[in-house]
N, C-alpha and C positions, 0 to 999 in steps of 0.2 A: 500308890497311884489313887485317885479319888475321882469320883463322879460328879459330886458336887461341893461347893464350897461349903463354909461352916455355915450351921444354922445360930438360933438365937442363944443356944445353951452352951455354943464355942464348939461344936464338934462338926469336923469334916466327914462326908459321906465316902468310905471306902468303896472302891470300883467294884471289887471283888463281891463285897458284901451286896452291891446293889446289883449286878448281873446276875447273882445268885437267887436274891428276893424275888425279882422280877421272873426269873425262869420259873421258879417255884409257884408264884401267882398265876402267870400265863399258862402254866400247866395244868394248874387246878382249873381255871375258867374254861381251857380247852377241853378237859376231860368230858365235858357235858356233851360234845359232839365228836367223842372219841378221837380227839387230835393230842391226846397229854404229851407225847413226845415231841410232837412240831412245836407246841408252846413252849415247851422246855427250852429246845433248841433256839427258837426264837428268842426268849429271853436272856438266854446266855450271849447271844451275838449281838444285841441290838447297839449297845454302847461301847463295843470293843475298841473303837477307834479312840475312846478317850483315854488310851494308854500311851498314845503318841505322846512325845515330850513337849511338843507344841501346843497341845492342849492342858497339860498340868500346868505350864507357864500362864495359859489364857485363865485358868481358874485363879491363880495368885493373883493376876492383874485385876479381875474382877473384885476379889477381898479386897486388896490393897487399894482401888480405886472406884468404890462403887458408883460414885458419880458418872463415870465414862459409860458410854452404851457401845461396848465392843461386842463385834461379832466373832465367836469363835471359831476354830478351824472346823473343816468336815469331820465329823465324828461317825456318820452314819454309812459311810461306803465300805469302809473296811469289812463290818460284818456282812454286808451285802456281797461283796466279792468273794468272803469265805464261804457264804452260803451257796453262791452260784457254782463254785469250784468243788465244794465237797458233800453238799447235802442236795439242794433241789432249786433250780434257778427261779421257780414262782416265789420261795421263799425271801429271795433278794428284793421284791417288790414290798414287802413289809417294812425290812429293815432300811431300806433307802428312804422310805416314806414316812418312818415312825413319827417326825415331827412335822415336815411338809404335806404329806398326803399320798396316797398310793400314786405312783406315777405311770405314765403311759410306756407301753413297751419298747417304743422306739428311742425314748430318751434313755430309758434304763440300759438297754443295749450299750449306747454309746457312751453312758456314764461307766458301766462296767469294764468296757474295754479301756476307757482312758484309764481309770482308777487302777486297772490290774499292773498296769505299767509305771503306777507313782511308787518310788523308793519309799516313801513313808508309810504307804498301806504294806508293800510288801513286807517292812520291818515289823509292822503290828501284826500281820499274819504268822511271820516266824516265831513271835513272841507268845501268840493266842494259847499254845498249849501251857504254858507258864502261869497264865492268868487265870485259866479255866478248865476243866477237864471236859474235853470235846467228846459227847456221846457218838454212838455209831448212826449212821443216818437212818431214819425210822422208815418204815414201808407206807406208800400212799394209797388210799382207797383206790379200787377197781371199779370202774364204770363201763360197762358193755358197751353202749351206744356212744360213739364218737361225739356226736352233737352234745349228748347229755353229758359225757365227759368234760367238755369246753367249758359249758356254763357251771357244772359242779365246779370245777376248780375256780372258777371265779369267784362264787359265794364263799367257798371253803377259803380262799385267802382274805376276802373279808371278815369272816368270823375269827381267823386266826388273827389277822391285824387289829381287831376290836380285843382278844384279850391281851394280846400285847402291850397295845397304848393305855388301856385302862390299869393293866399292872404295873406299867412304868412310870403314871400319873400318880397312883396310889401310894408306892413306895417313896417317890420323890416327895410327894405331900407329908407323907409320915416324917421323914428327914425334917423338912423345913417348917411345918407347922402340925405338931403331933395333936395338939387338941383339935383342929379342925377335922384331922384324921378320926379322931376317936367319936366324933358327932355322928360319923356315918352309920356306926353300927349299931343295930336294935335286936333285941331279943324276941320280938312278936313274929309270930309263925300263921301261916294259913290256917292251922288246925284252931289255932285261938279265934281267929276271924271267923271262921267257919260256925263256932258256937254261938257268937254273938248274932250271926245271922240266922241260924235255925230258931234261935229265942224269938227275934224279932218276927220272922215269918210265923211261927206258931201263934203270934197274937192276932196276926192279919188275916192269914190266909185261910179259907173256906169257911169262915163265920159268916159272912155276909151271903144271904141267899138269894139275890138277885141273879138275873140269867148272866149278865157280864161279869160278876164276881165269881160265878160258879166256875164259868168258863175258864177265868184266870186261873182259878184253883186247880183244875184238870190240867192245864198247861204246865203249870208249876211242877205238879205231881209227875207229869211226863217227862220233865227236865231231870229230876232226882234220878228217875229210873233210868233214862237213856245215858247218864253220866257214868253207868257201870260198863258201857261198852269200851273196848279199846281205842287207844288214841289213833287220829286219824282227823278227816275232814267232816263236819256234820253241817247241815242246814236246822236254822231255827226259823220255821216258817209260821209266823203267828202274824194274825189282822192286827190293824192300828189299834191300839187301846186294849190290846190282849195282855200286856204286863211282861212283855219279853226282858225289859230291864233288869226287874229282879228274878226272871225264871232263867234268863241267860247266865247270870251270876249265879244262882243255884245249882245249875249244870256244871259251870266253871269250878266253883268250890268241892263239890263232891268228886269230880272228876281229878281234881288236882291232888285230893288226898288219897283217892285210890290209886292213881298211878305215879305219885310222888313227883309232881310238878311245881316249879318254885316259884312261879309268881302268875297272876293273871293281868293280862293287858286288853283293854278295852279301845278300840279304835273307832272315833266318831268323825263322820265327815265334815261337820259344822260347828265352829264355836259357837255359835247361836245357841246350840242344845247341849254343848259339852259341861256347861256350868250346870246346867240342870239334872243332868245325869250324877255330876259328881257330888251335887248336894243330897242326892237319895243314898248314894252310898256312904258319906261322911255321917249322915245322921245314923245309920246302922254300925258302922265300923269305928267312927271318930274320926277327927280331922288328922289326927298323928299317923293314919296308918293307909291314908290316900294321896298317892303321888299325882297330882294333876299336872301335866306337862304340856303346854301348848302357849300360843303367842299371847291369849286374852287373859291368862292368869293374873289375878289382880292380889298383890302383897298386901297383908294386913298388918297394921301398924302396933299392934297390941304389944306391949314390951313382954308381957307374960308369955307371949307364943314364939318368943325371940328364938329360942333353940328348936323350935318347931319348923320356923322358917327357914334356919339355916340347914336343918336336915332336908327340907325340900328342894332347896337349891343344890345341895350337895347329891341329893339323889337323882334329880333331874340329868346330871352329867352322864350317870351309867344306869340309871333305873333300876338300881339295887332297892327294890322295895317291893311289897308282896302284892300290891294291888296297883297298877298304873291305867290312870285316864288320859289318853291321848288323842292327836288327831290322826286320821290316815296321811295327811300331808306329812305330820313329823314322822310316822312309822315307815313308810315307804321311801320317802327321800332320803332317811337314814340308810335304809337297806341299798340304795342305788348311789351313796357318797362315796367320796373318796378321802375326805379331810378327816383327821384324827377325832377332833370334838364330836363330830356327826356320827362318826363309827363306833365310838367307843362302848355304846350301848349295847351294840348288836350281841356279843355273846352272851347278853342277859335274857336274848329271845330264846335261845337254847332251852329244851325242857320246861317250856311255857304253855300256857292257853291263852289264844289271841281271839278275842270276840271282833269279829268286822262289823259293824253295825251299819245298818242301811248300805249294804254291799252293793246294792244296786247303782250306787252313785260313783263307782270306781270308774275313773275316766276311760271311755272306750279306746282312745287313742293310745293308752298305755297298758290296755289289759293284758296282752300277750305277754309282756316282761314280768307285769306283776303275778299273774298266775303262775308262772313257770317259777318264780320264786318262792311262792306260796306253796306250791308241791314239792319244793326242796326241803324246806322248813319241816314239811310233815316226814317227807321219806328220810331225812339226813340229821335232823337238829332235834327230834323228839317233841316238835309242837304240834299241838291240836288246836285245829281252826274251826270256829263255829262262822258259819256265813247266816247273818240275821237279818231278815227283812221280813215285810209283807208281801213284797212284789219280787219274788225270787228271780234272778237272772239265769239263762241258761249257760252255765260255766264249765260243764263236764265236756272233756274232749271226745267228741262223737267222730272222728276223722275228717272233719270239715276242713276244707284247706283255708278257710276264713278266721278261724280261730283254733289254736291248739291250746285247748282247755285244759282242766283238771283231770288226772288220770286215775283210775281206780274209782271205788264205791264211795259214794257221799251219803252219809246215813240222814235220814229225817229224825231229829231229836223227838217231835212230836207225832204220833202216829196219826195219819189221814187228816192232814191239816185242814182239807177241804171243807169238812165238818165244822170247824171252828169258824170258820169265814161265813158258813150260813148260820151258826149260833148266833155270832156276833154280827149279824146284818142288821145296821142300824140307820143306814141312808138309802135314800132312791136317788137314781141318775136321771136328770134331763138334759136332753141335748137338742136345742132349738135350731133348726136347720139355718135360719137366716143370721147374718151377722149382725153384733151389736156395736153401735157407736158409743163413745164415753159415756154421751147423756144418756141413752137407754140404760147402760150398767148403772149409772148413778141413780137412775128412777127406780131400778129394781132393788138396789141397796136401800135406798130412801123408803122404800115399802116395808123394809124388815127393821125393826128395832135393834135386832142384833145380828149382824151378817158379816162375814170375812169375805173378802175378794182378793184372789192371788192372780197377780199379772206375772209376765216373763222378764219385764224389763225395768229397773229403775225409771227410766225416762215416762213409760206407762204408767206406773205408780203415781207419778207427780202431775200426769194428764188426768188421770180419773180422779184424784183427789181434787184439781180444780174443778172439774165437771160436777163432782158432788158439793162442793161448796156448802160444807157441813162444818162447823167451827169446832165442833166436839168429835169430830171423825178423827181415827188415829192412824198411824202411819208406821210400818216396819220394813225397813231394808238397810242395806249396807250403806247408806248414806247417813245412817244414826251411827254414833259411836257405840261401843259396847256398854257404856253407863245408861247412855239414853234409852239403846235396846232393852235394857234390863228394867229401867222404869216404864216403859210402854208396856211391856210384858206384865209387870205388877199391876198396871192400871186396868188392862185388858181383863186379868182375872179377877179383878174386884168388880169391875163394873157387871161382869158375867155371874159371878156368884150373889149379887145383889139385885139382880134382874134389871138392872139399868140399860139405857140405850147405849150400844156399843157398835159402831161401824168401823171395820178395819180394812185398810187398804196394803197389801204386801207384797213382796216378791217372794222367791223360792225360799227365803231364810227363814221363814213358819213353817214349812212343810214337813221335813222329817224331824219326828221326836218330839216337837215343841208341845206341851201339855195344855191345849186350850179347847174348849169344847163349845162351839157355835151352832145353833139350829139351824144356820143356812150358810152354805159355801159356794161361792160363785168361783169358776176357775177357768182363766183363759186357757183356750186350747195349748198344750203342750204334750211332753212326752208321757206316755201312757201310764208309767209307775208315779212320776209327779203328781199327775191327777187323782189318783188314789192314795197318794201320801196327802194331798191337799183334803181329800174327803175323811181323812184321818182325825182332822180339826172340827168335824163334825158329828155331834150327836156321840160324843165319845165315851161318855159313861151310860149311854142308853137311857137318859132320863125320858126322853121322848119316845112315842112308837114309832117313828122314822124322821129322820132328818132329810134334808133335802139340799142335793148338789146339782149345781147346773154348769155343764161344760158348754161355753161360749166362744164362737169365733169372734175376736177383738177386730171390729173393721179397720181402725186405726193402729191395732198394735204391732210390736215389734217383737224381734225374737233377740236372743243375745248376739251380739255383733261379732264377735270372736269364736264363735261356738257353732262349727258348721255341722257337727254331730247332733247338735240339740234341735236343728231344722231338720234334719234327716228322722230323728226320733218323733218330731211333733207330726210330720207328714204322715209316718207310718201309723201314729196314733189316730190321726184323723181317718186313715184308710180303715183301720180295725172298728172305729164306732160307727163308720159306716155300713159295717156288715151286720147281716142279720142275725139275731141271736148271741150276739156277743154279751158276756157276763162279766163285769169287772168284780164281782164277788167270788170268782173262781181262780184260786190261785194258779191253778196249772196254765191259765192264758198268758201268764207273763213269761215262763218258758219259751213259748212259741214266737211271742212278741220280740224277746231279746235274742233267739236265734235269727229272725229274719233280720233284726238292727244289725247285727254282727258282719250279715253278709254284705251289707250296703256300706259300712265303714272300715276304715284302715285300723285295726287293732295294735300296730305296732308302728306307729306313724314316725317314730324318729330312729327308729332301726335300732334300739337299744339291745336287743338279744343278739345281733350280729356283732355290735362293739363290746358287748360282754364276753362274747365267745374270743374276741381277739384281745382280751385281758386291758382295754383300754379304759381304764378306771377314771381319769379327767374327763374323757368328752362323755362317757354315761352319766357322771355326776352333772357335768354342764345340761346335757339335753333332758335329762329326767325332770321335770317339773310338773306338778300335780296343779298348779297355778302358774299358767303359760308365761305371763307377763312379768319382768322385773316391777317390783313393787316397793314403794316406800310408805313410811308410816307418817301419817299427816295428823297434827295436834289440832283439836278443835275445843273452843270454850264453851264447856257445858256443865252446869246449867248457866244460864245467862247470868243469875245473880249468885253469888256464893260460891262461884266455880274454884277448886283449888290449882286450876292451872297456871294462872298467873304466877302465883307463888313457886310452883314447881318449876315452870320455865327459867324464873329469876335465878333461882337456885341451882338449875343445872348449867348456867351460863357463868357461874362464879369461877375463879382459878382454883379455889379449894374443891369444888366437886370435880373439876376436869383433870386434876393433878392427884386428887387423893383417893378416887375410887369411889366417891359418893355418887358418881354420875350414873352408873348402872343401877343403882336402888331407886334413884329417882326416874331414871327410865322406865323400870318397871310400875311404878306408881303412876305414871301416866298412861299405862297401858288401856284403861278403860276409856281414855279420852282420844284415842287414835281412830281414824279412818285410813285404811289401807287403798291406796292410789298407785295408779301407774305411772311410771317415771316419765314416759313419753311426753305427755301433755303438758306437765309441770311447766316448761321453760315459758310458755304462751302465758299461762298464770302468773308466774314470776314477772313477767315484763307488764302486766296489768296491774301488780301491786296485791294480788290476792294471795299469795304463797311468799313465805320468806323461810330460808334454810339455817337450819340450827346444827349445833354439835351433834354427834353420834349418829349421823345420818337421818335425824329427825328434820320435818318441814312443819311450819305453823301456818294454819289457814287464818288468813286477815280479812277474809270477806264475810259475808253472813253465815250465821248458822241458825237455821229457822227451829223454832221450838216444835213443829210438827214434821216437816220435811228433811230438818237435817243440814247438811251441806247444800248450802243453796246461794245462788247468785243469778243475776238476770242474764248475764254471759256465760254461765257454767252449763258445760254440756255433760250430763251425769255418766253416761253409757260410756265413753272412751275413756274418762278419767277413773272412777271407781271400781275396785273389784267388784 
């Protein structure tokens, strides 16, 4: 009996060998979260249905007629039925869904009932003991609280599912493509990477005696000391410009070595800053040791880097890398997914360190399920979590009915962080009472040779650009593709460094973590944490005695149309700023602000935790979206002259690309030239001839792409279209 047909060497894959190898691999993966016996059972049972004569005939047909696309007999139900009868009904979710995805309980129950009476399944179960040696039923972990037990079971099944599907993929890959399988494995470890990091930091940290760099050095030393504390949840509360990118990594490396963690995962909210962070890490650790996994990764075409690119693509499938830089969207949507490809990486979160950068940006409407999962990762999966930001939200469970937060102690890595906010106080805040028109805002900008203005919507940014009427002004928003935004950021940095005039109108894409240093920043009234993050782009390096931040009410301004919580947070910020004695340099202010905010909003707006308790995996995956609307990638031609887009699109639509597997590589090369748009409004623009549908779910923008404004047309309303 065979699991797979013959490979390029003419060898068939024996079923017994496959089941035993997957069982050993899955057990090894599950060992990291004390579920080794369950991983072993899942591996033994997952393809048991392939022993039926009909499946063996199907393999012969596939081998003899490779041109036919034949759907094989059901091979996953037999193991699921056996698991439900002899082991644990929960295990049936994994086995039934190891190809199609974790099912919902109603469909699974119906399927198990029907399949239990199937003579073919019954025959497989009678023969099971001759194919594999079935172990005794392992014991399940005991959780005292019934509610916590339900949610524990849900995440436990996800991690076990991850261990199973990764083991299955890896063994199947080793059979069909041994060379590809060997590309995955590397000898580098965190200990070697830490040595590179310490050497680099010894050259830099503590040598510059400026107040800003002395404070950064103290923060760095505090992170090294804090890493000695046992695993758990930590806060890294550091003012903007305080060096938390490197200090947070210093904590993670030392903590990983002391407590034998397997990897470090840095989750960042915006693709606009992830590239900047990854570049910092690559400079220290080398390209080959950083896995950057997000939608905006740009593949490089250097033939010398072919093996590195292959490893990057393979490692992205299961995050088998020492340092992973990703987005919070990728991290959390994987944790709530039900499809094998998305869940495959989850078991590699166990025994890791997760740095949640700019943690205040976690969406309020999904905060309760996110925090519940984060708590479980710490309690049951050996994960250390670092909540990193200058504006720490109040995430502790205080018994409030509005938010069931994190339980237990959350330790501050940097003792008395408030003193660093005072030591690194580099800006003063102005809050003029009267609203400003766009003309007034433009006048204020024109009076400053270097000035950044941050507004709340793309429509507002375009209106202010028009009012400014400055041909040298720059613009940053998601109306620009990634390649364009990178070019603009480089231009901004060059102008600032050379003392040239530099007036920039931007949306929130510029706020968190983007390394810019303006003498003056204007910020339209918005959420309090966003205001302070915008202020972090002002006098960042402390070269001025004091930078100037103006918080203004935009008379004609708008708020994001799809985000009610943003309006609530903005109104609360206005209330805070109207109170006497409010000090935006006091980090403790934000705990109070977020506590009030969470009272005013729904923190599990999609009832995710209720669905999780019912083990409704498909519905959880469907509802849990950090980006609410269905989006599609829209290709734009940038730059106007010499853009590679025309050539890439032509090649993408050739039969060779569509049939030969070249399409995926071309798609990745198009990533820098994409703007993510909502699917809903596309039909209207398609009727007007502004967009055209392409293969692979891509769309092409056929309207105007402006060298400053980006996606732009007289009939285009950017707010409902562009994410």
